[in-house]
C-alpha positions as CSV (number, residue, x, y, z in Angstrom):
1,M,53.6,76.2,-19.9
2,D,55.7,74.0,-22.1
3,I,58.8,75.0,-24.0
4,T,56.7,76.2,-27.0
5,G,55.0,78.8,-24.8
6,R,51.6,77.1,-24.8
7,A,49.8,76.6,-21.6
8,L,49.4,73.1,-20.4
9,H,45.8,72.2,-19.5
10,P,45.2,69.2,-17.1
11,P,43.2,66.4,-18.6
12,R,39.5,66.7,-18.1
13,S,37.9,64.4,-15.6
14,G,34.7,64.5,-13.6
15,A,31.6,65.1,-15.7
16,D,32.8,63.7,-19.0
17,D,34.6,60.7,-17.4
18,G,31.7,60.2,-15.1
19,H,29.3,60.3,-18.0
20,G,31.3,57.6,-19.9
21,V,31.3,55.3,-16.9
22,G,27.6,55.8,-16.3
23,M,26.8,54.9,-19.9
24,D,28.8,51.6,-19.6
25,G,27.0,50.7,-16.3
26,R,23.6,51.3,-17.8
27,S,24.5,49.3,-20.9
28,A,25.5,46.3,-18.7
29,G,22.3,46.7,-16.8
30,R,20.2,46.7,-19.9
31,A,22.0,43.6,-21.2
32,A,21.3,41.7,-17.9
33,L,17.6,42.6,-18.1
34,V,17.4,41.5,-21.7
35,G,19.1,38.2,-20.8
36,A,16.7,37.6,-17.8
37,A,13.7,38.4,-20.0
38,F,14.9,35.9,-22.6
39,L,15.3,33.2,-20.0
40,L,11.9,33.9,-18.5
41,A,10.3,33.7,-21.9
42,L,11.9,30.4,-22.5
43,W,10.7,29.0,-19.2
44,L,7.2,30.3,-19.7
45,G,7.2,28.8,-23.2
46,A,8.3,25.4,-21.9
47,E,5.6,25.5,-19.2
48,A,2.9,26.5,-21.7
49,G,4.1,23.7,-24.0
50,A,4.0,21.1,-21.3
51,A,0.5,22.3,-20.2
52,A,-0.7,22.2,-23.8
53,D,0.4,18.6,-24.2
54,G,-2.0,17.4,-21.5
55,P,-2.1,13.8,-20.2
56,R,-1.4,10.6,-22.0
57,I,-3.4,7.4,-21.5
58,T,-3.4,3.7,-22.3
59,G,-5.3,0.8,-20.8
60,T,-7.2,-2.5,-21.3
61,V,-10.5,-4.1,-20.3
62,S,-10.8,-7.8,-20.0
63,G,-13.4,-10.3,-18.7
64,G,-16.7,-11.9,-19.6
65,L,-19.8,-10.6,-21.3
66,S,-22.6,-12.3,-19.4
67,A,-24.3,-11.1,-16.2
68,G,-22.3,-12.1,-13.2
69,A,-19.0,-12.1,-15.1
70,R,-16.1,-9.9,-13.8
71,L,-14.4,-7.2,-15.7
72,T,-10.8,-6.1,-15.0
73,I,-10.3,-2.4,-16.0
74,R,-6.8,-1.0,-16.2
75,I,-5.9,2.6,-16.9
76,D,-2.4,3.9,-17.1
77,A,-2.1,7.7,-17.3
78,V,1.0,10.0,-17.6
79,Q,1.0,13.7,-16.7
80,V,3.9,15.9,-17.5
81,G,5.1,17.5,-14.2
82,G,3.8,14.7,-12.0
83,W,0.7,12.6,-11.5
84,Q,-0.6,15.1,-9.0
85,G,-1.7,17.2,-12.0
86,L,-4.3,14.6,-13.0
87,H,-7.9,15.2,-12.0
88,R,-10.0,12.3,-13.0
89,L,-9.9,8.9,-14.8
90,D,-13.0,7.4,-16.5
91,A,-13.9,4.1,-18.0
92,T,-17.1,4.4,-20.0
93,L,-19.2,1.5,-21.5
94,V,-20.3,2.4,-25.1
95,T,-23.0,0.3,-26.8
96,G,-24.8,1.2,-30.0
97,G,-22.7,4.4,-30.2
98,R,-24.0,5.6,-26.9
99,E,-22.2,6.0,-23.5
100,V,-24.4,4.0,-21.2
101,E,-22.4,3.9,-17.9
102,T,-19.2,5.3,-16.5
103,L,-16.8,4.2,-13.8
104,A,-15.0,7.3,-12.6
105,Y,-12.0,7.8,-10.2
106,D,-11.4,11.2,-8.6
107,V,-7.6,11.6,-8.2
108,E,-7.8,14.3,-5.5
109,D,-10.6,12.7,-3.4
110,L,-9.5,9.1,-3.9
111,R,-13.2,8.2,-4.6
112,V,-14.7,5.7,-7.1
113,A,-18.1,6.5,-8.6
114,V,-20.6,4.6,-10.7
115,G,-23.6,6.8,-11.6
116,A,-24.6,9.0,-8.7
117,E,-22.9,6.8,-6.0
118,D,-19.3,7.0,-4.9
119,V,-17.1,5.2,-2.4
120,L,-13.6,5.7,-1.0
121,A,-11.1,3.5,-2.9
122,G,-9.6,0.8,-0.8
123,T,-12.6,0.4,1.5
124,G,-15.3,-2.2,1.6
125,G,-18.1,-0.1,0.3
126,T,-19.8,-1.0,-2.9
127,V,-21.3,1.2,-5.7
128,S,-23.7,0.0,-8.4
129,G,-25.2,1.3,-11.5
130,S,-27.2,-0.3,-14.4
131,Y,-24.3,-2.4,-15.6
132,F,-21.4,-2.3,-13.0
133,S,-21.1,-3.1,-9.4
134,V,-17.7,-2.2,-7.9
135,S,-16.3,-2.6,-4.4
136,G,-13.8,0.0,-3.2
137,A,-11.6,-2.9,-2.0
138,D,-11.3,-4.0,-5.6
139,V,-9.8,-0.7,-6.8
140,V,-6.0,-0.5,-6.7
141,V,-4.1,2.7,-7.5
142,T,-0.4,3.0,-7.8
143,T,1.5,6.3,-8.4
144,G,5.1,7.4,-9.1
145,G,6.7,10.3,-10.9
146,A,4.5,11.2,-13.8
147,N,2.5,7.9,-13.8
148,L,-0.7,6.9,-12.2
149,S,-2.2,3.4,-12.7
150,L,-5.6,2.2,-11.8
151,T,-6.9,-1.3,-11.7
152,A,-10.6,-2.0,-10.9
153,T,-12.5,-5.2,-10.9
154,A,-16.2,-4.8,-11.6
155,K,-19.1,-7.3,-11.6
156,L,-21.5,-7.2,-14.5
157,L,-25.1,-6.8,-13.4
158,R,-26.4,-7.5,-16.9
159,A,-25.0,-8.9,-20.1
160,I,-23.3,-6.5,-22.6
161,P,-23.2,-7.1,-26.4
162,E,-20.2,-8.5,-28.1
163,D,-19.6,-5.2,-30.0
164,A,-19.4,-3.2,-26.8
165,R,-16.5,-0.7,-26.5
166,F,-14.9,1.0,-23.5
167,R,-13.7,4.6,-23.7
168,L,-10.9,5.2,-21.3
169,R,-10.3,8.9,-20.5
170,A,-7.8,10.9,-18.4
171,T,-8.5,14.6,-17.5
172,D,-5.9,16.9,-15.9
173,D,-6.4,19.9,-13.6
174,A,-6.3,22.3,-16.7
175,G,-9.2,20.5,-18.2
176,L,-7.2,18.8,-21.0
177,T,-8.3,15.3,-21.8
178,A,-6.8,12.3,-23.5
179,A,-8.9,9.2,-24.5
180,V,-8.6,5.8,-26.1
181,T,-11.2,3.3,-27.0
182,R,-10.7,-0.4,-26.3
183,T,-12.7,-3.6,-27.1
184,L,-13.3,-6.1,-24.5
185,Q,-10.7,-8.9,-24.3
186,A,-13.3,-11.6,-23.6
187,G,-12.3,-14.6,-21.5
188,K,-9.4,-12.9,-19.8
189,G,-9.7,-12.0,-16.1
190,S,-13.2,-13.5,-15.8
191,G,-12.4,-14.7,-12.3
192,G,-13.0,-18.5,-12.9
193,M,-11.8,-21.6,-14.6
194,S,-13.6,-23.5,-17.4
195,W,-14.7,-27.1,-16.9
196,G,-12.1,-28.1,-19.5
197,A,-9.3,-26.5,-17.5
198,V,-10.6,-28.1,-14.3
199,I,-10.7,-31.6,-15.9
200,A,-7.3,-31.2,-17.4
201,T,-5.9,-30.1,-14.0
202,V,-7.4,-33.1,-12.3
203,C,-6.1,-35.6,-14.9
204,V,-2.6,-34.2,-14.6
205,A,-2.7,-34.4,-10.8
206,L,-3.9,-38.0,-10.9
207,L,-1.3,-39.1,-13.4
208,G,1.4,-37.3,-11.5
209,G,0.3,-38.8,-8.2
210,A,0.3,-42.3,-9.7
211,F,3.8,-41.9,-11.1
212,L,5.1,-40.6,-7.8
213,G,3.4,-43.3,-5.9
214,N,4.9,-46.0,-8.0
215,L,8.3,-44.4,-7.8
216,F,8.0,-44.2,-4.0
217,A,6.7,-47.7,-3.6
218,S,9.6,-49.1,-5.8
219,S,12.1,-47.3,-3.7
220,R,10.5,-48.6,-0.5
221,R,10.3,-52.3,-1.7
222,P,13.7,-53.3,-3.1
223,P,14.0,-56.8,-4.6
224,P,14.8,-59.5,-2.0
225,R,18.5,-60.2,-1.5
226,L,20.0,-63.7,-1.2
227,S,20.8,-64.7,2.3
228,V,24.2,-66.3,3.2
229,Y,22.6,-68.5,5.8
230,S,19.9,-69.7,3.4
231,S,22.7,-70.7,0.9
232,I,24.6,-72.6,3.5
233,Q,21.4,-74.5,4.7
234,R,20.5,-75.3,1.1
235,R,24.0,-76.7,0.5
236,M,23.9,-78.9,3.6
237,D,20.5,-80.3,2.6
238,E,21.9,-81.2,-0.8
239,E,24.9,-82.9,0.6
240,R,22.8,-84.9,3.1
241,R,20.5,-86.1,0.3
242,A,23.6,-87.1,-1.7
243,Q,25.1,-89.2,1.2
244,A,21.8,-91.0,2.0
245,P,21.8,-94.7,0.6
246,A,19.5,-95.3,-2.2
247,P,16.5,-97.5,-1.3
């Protein structure tokens, strides 16, 4: 009791204080759950966006048009998350608006196919279709990070028209596809030299050989130097002729 005569009551604790503390703990827990859910949503959204992007592709095809010529096919593919997410690369010959033959590379199995035949890349086996013949030894694949590059040299079994196109395609494990269409860069990578180039090379070699030969010969055959003994002998002969009496 205080000096006013009123009874002093101790401050309340226990249930009310405990209730207040419990509310604060639950509020902190709910905030942590909301934050975790937000971060998870961001991560899932980023993953979904990356998957929706699919692969990217570029490439070239060069070589000749006639039967027996060689084609060099190069495909460069990029897959977000790593090249291991790629499933297949295709190079399809298109003539008259129709896809007539496809050279395919299976990323998981490391196999090259033309038509119904396939062979392990890097081996000596050969697969052939109506237009292409490809040896596994002529297929080179390089990988690193998100990139996969394929270079294949194919032999043409029959001539293709000048307006032929090549559709290069990359497909990832999710089934998403990227494609580009390329014209043939004729004359590049055909695997041989023209007669003009051969003749020019021979002429340059002959002219260069003649120049070097003359240079070498001139360095090996310096002009004759005057001999001291010859000069003395010639002087003695002149003096002897001068002292001889005239007839």
